[in-house]
Structures are given as structure tokens and as C-alpha cells.
N, C-alpha and C positions, 0 to 999 in steps of 0.2 A: 853732184845735181849741186850742192850746198853752192859753187861757183856758179854756177848758171842762173842762179836768181838774184846776182848782181848785178848779169850784163845781159838781159835778155828782161827782154818786159811784154814779153808772157810765160809768169810766172805762174806757178800749178795753183789750184783752191785747196789740196789736202797734199798734204805728206805725210808717210809715216816711219816710223825710226822703231827700228828695234833692235836696242842694245846699244845707241849709237855713242855708246865710251867705250865700250869694252874695245884694245887695245889702241889707249892712247893714253899719254901722260897728260899731263897735267896742261897743260900749255896747251895744248892741243881741245882740250876737253873746254878749257876755256874758249879759245876761237869757234867752237861749235856751240856752245852757247851763246855767246854774243850774239853771232849769225843766228841764230834761233830765236831770239830772242826779238829782232827787230819785223820778223816774218807775221805778215800783219794776214796771214787765212789760219786755216784749220791745219794743229798737229796731232798726231797720235800717235806717243810717245809711248814705249816700254821697255822700263828701266830697273835694273836694279842698284842701280846708284843714290843710294838718298838723300844725298848735296846735291845728284844732279837734277 
């Protein structure tokens, strides 16, 4: 879904992420963080990862 945000002209108004960093290594957490930090709409994120 995050990939479609970069290739589509129709991005969703809201994204809900439940524990998005589970089972990700540090490199992929950084990629995810960079991708969602560029998202200009509403994000609802549930995470127990305080650093994230």
C-alpha cells in the first residue's frame, strides 16, 4: 500500500497502521518512517515502539 502512494495520483485521505514496525529490521523501519513522514494526510498509528 505504501508503494502505491508514490506511484498513484489518488492517495487515500486516511491510513490506519496497527503495529507497523512488528517484524521489521532497523533498515526497514527507517524506510517506513521516511515514507509515512512524507504523507500529507491523516495517519492513525498504533505502536508500542516508543522510538518509532
